[in-house]
C-alpha positions as CSV (number, residue, x, y, z in Angstrom):
1,M,62.4,0.8,4.0
2,G,59.4,-1.5,3.5
3,G,60.9,-4.1,5.9
4,G,61.5,-1.4,8.5
5,V,57.9,-0.2,8.3
6,T,56.7,-3.8,8.7
7,L,58.8,-4.3,11.8
8,V,57.5,-1.1,13.3
9,G,53.9,-2.3,12.5
10,Y,54.5,-5.5,14.4
11,A,56.0,-3.7,17.3
12,M,53.0,-1.3,17.5
13,I,50.5,-4.0,17.8
14,G,52.7,-6.2,20.0
15,Q,52.9,-9.2,17.7
16,F,56.5,-10.1,17.8
17,R,58.9,-12.4,19.6
18,T,62.4,-12.0,21.1
19,R,63.3,-15.7,21.5
20,N,64.2,-18.4,18.9
21,A,62.3,-21.1,20.9
22,I,59.1,-21.3,22.8
23,P,59.7,-21.2,26.6
24,H,59.6,-24.7,28.0
25,T,56.9,-23.8,30.6
26,I,54.5,-22.6,27.9
27,S,55.0,-25.5,25.6
28,E,54.6,-27.9,28.6
29,E,51.3,-26.2,29.7
30,W,50.1,-26.3,26.1
31,R,50.8,-30.0,25.9
32,K,49.2,-30.8,29.3
33,S,46.0,-29.0,28.1
34,G,45.8,-31.5,25.2
35,F,46.5,-29.1,22.4
36,D,48.5,-29.9,19.3
37,P,52.2,-28.7,19.9
38,E,52.5,-28.1,16.1
39,V,49.8,-25.5,16.2
40,L,51.6,-23.6,19.0
41,Q,54.9,-23.9,17.1
42,N,53.4,-22.6,13.9
43,A,51.8,-19.6,15.6
44,F,55.1,-18.9,17.4
45,D,57.1,-19.1,14.1
46,E,54.7,-16.7,12.3
47,Q,55.5,-13.9,14.7
48,A,58.2,-11.4,13.7
49,F,61.5,-12.0,15.5
50,F,63.4,-9.1,17.0
51,E,66.9,-9.5,18.3
52,K,67.5,-7.8,21.7
53,E,69.6,-5.0,20.1
54,T,66.9,-4.3,17.5
55,L,64.2,-4.2,20.1
56,E,66.3,-1.8,22.3
57,N,66.9,0.5,19.3
58,M,63.2,0.6,18.5
59,L,62.3,1.3,22.1
60,N,64.8,4.1,22.2
61,L,63.3,5.5,19.0
62,F,59.7,5.3,20.4
63,S,60.8,7.0,23.6
64,M,62.4,9.8,21.7
65,L,59.4,10.2,19.5
66,C,57.1,10.3,22.5
67,D,59.2,12.9,24.3
68,F,59.3,15.0,21.1
69,I,55.5,14.8,20.6
70,V,54.7,15.6,24.3
71,S,57.1,18.5,24.4
72,K,55.9,20.0,21.2
73,R,52.3,19.6,22.1
74,Y,53.0,21.2,25.5
75,I,54.6,24.2,23.9
76,R,51.9,24.6,21.3
77,C,49.0,24.2,23.8
78,R,50.3,26.0,26.8
79,R,49.2,29.5,25.9
80,F,45.8,28.1,24.6
81,D,45.3,26.4,28.0
82,I,46.2,29.5,29.9
83,A,43.7,31.7,28.0
84,S,41.0,29.0,28.4
85,E,41.6,28.7,32.1
86,A,41.6,32.5,32.5
87,L,38.2,32.6,30.7
88,R,36.8,29.9,33.0
89,W,38.1,31.6,36.1
90,V,36.6,35.0,35.1
91,E,33.3,33.4,34.4
92,K,33.3,31.5,37.7
93,H,34.1,34.7,39.7
94,I,32.1,37.1,37.6
95,A,30.2,38.5,40.6
96,E,33.4,39.3,42.5
97,P,35.9,42.1,42.1
98,L,38.4,40.6,39.7
99,S,42.1,41.3,40.0
100,F,44.9,40.2,37.8
101,S,47.0,39.2,40.8
102,Q,44.2,36.7,41.8
103,L,44.3,35.2,38.4
104,E,48.1,35.1,38.4
105,K,47.9,33.2,41.7
106,H,45.3,30.8,40.4
107,L,47.1,30.0,37.2
108,G,50.6,29.9,38.7
109,Y,52.1,31.8,35.8
110,S,53.7,35.2,35.6
111,Q,51.8,38.3,34.6
112,S,53.7,38.6,31.3
113,V,52.9,34.9,30.3
114,I,49.2,35.4,31.1
115,F,49.1,38.8,29.3
116,N,50.8,37.3,26.2
117,A,48.4,34.3,26.2
118,L,45.3,36.5,26.4
119,K,46.7,38.9,23.8
120,K,47.5,36.1,21.3
121,R,44.4,34.0,21.8
122,L,41.7,36.7,22.5
123,N,43.4,39.9,21.3
124,M,42.6,41.7,24.6
125,N,44.0,42.4,28.0
126,F,42.6,41.1,31.4
127,K,40.6,44.3,32.1
128,R,38.9,44.2,28.8
129,L,38.1,40.5,29.2
130,C,36.5,41.1,32.6
131,I,34.4,44.0,31.3
132,L,33.2,42.0,28.2
133,K,32.4,38.9,30.3
134,K,30.4,41.0,32.8
135,V,28.5,42.7,30.1
136,E,27.7,39.4,28.4
137,R,26.6,37.9,31.8
138,F,24.4,41.0,32.4
139,E,22.7,40.5,29.0
140,H,22.2,36.8,29.8
141,I,20.6,37.6,33.1
142,V,18.3,40.1,31.5
143,S,17.4,37.6,28.7
144,E,16.4,35.1,31.4
145,N,14.5,37.6,33.4
146,P,13.4,40.6,31.2
147,F,11.8,42.5,34.1
148,I,14.8,42.6,36.3
149,T,16.1,46.1,37.2
150,I,19.5,47.4,36.1
151,E,20.5,47.6,39.8
152,E,19.6,43.9,40.5
153,A,21.3,42.6,37.3
154,A,24.4,44.8,37.8
155,L,24.7,43.5,41.4
156,K,24.8,39.9,40.1
157,I,27.9,40.7,38.1
158,G,29.7,42.6,40.8
159,Y,28.7,46.2,40.3
160,D,27.0,47.8,43.3
161,D,26.8,51.2,41.5
162,A,24.3,50.9,38.7
163,S,25.1,54.3,37.2
164,Y,28.8,53.4,36.9
165,F,27.8,50.1,35.3
166,S,25.6,51.9,32.8
167,R,28.6,54.0,31.7
168,V,30.7,50.9,31.3
169,Y,28.0,49.1,29.4
170,K,27.5,52.1,27.1
171,K,31.3,52.2,26.3
172,V,31.2,48.6,25.2
173,R,27.8,48.4,23.4
174,S,27.3,52.0,22.4
175,T,23.8,51.9,23.9
176,T,22.4,51.9,27.4
177,P,21.5,48.9,29.6
178,S,18.0,50.3,29.9
179,A,17.7,50.3,26.1
180,F,18.8,46.6,26.1
181,I,16.3,45.7,28.8
182,R,13.5,47.5,26.9
183,A,14.4,45.6,23.7
184,V,14.3,42.3,25.5
185,Q,11.0,43.2,27.1
186,Q,9.5,44.1,23.7
187,D,10.7,40.8,22.2
188,T,9.2,38.9,25.1
189,A,5.9,40.7,24.7
190,R,5.9,40.0,21.0
191,I,6.5,36.3,21.6
192,D,3.8,36.2,24.3
193,N,1.3,37.9,22.0
194,G,2.2,35.5,19.2
195,W,1.3,32.6,21.5
196,Q,-2.0,34.2,22.4
197,H,-3.1,34.5,18.7
């Protein structure tokens, strides 16, 4: 077992040889350069020697291990990647009418695969994800500009009907967007007053 580990170690860092003798062209170049042939021979002899059959077996083993690692990682990360890419896509297109078919086309996966990925990673469906992301973006817009109107902020996230957006917002946050705006304005005023004192 210990010898096998040592051989694998040599192979991983590339310090091994597959010949019994130094190739003539290398030893000749070494000699012409004025170096001691014994130094080259000693360095060559110190390297682990792999017979052709041993090397082929090791390469096959490495190849199988690499295939296994890549395939397992792909299976494990695939759903994670789908959910992450879906999130990025929703955030990028937040001001547009978002449809599941557009997302399906963008990702190149079936609806069931995308649905399962979102359910497993985020515990929600596409519609719920879109609504939450739009609400979060609305709150971010208001935090950046506390005196923006609901209509203006709602338009920036794809709602041209402010009253409809207000109902959506209330379902998600159990409060109104106007109450959120007032709270942000009050916080801003408090901070501004604090700077003045």
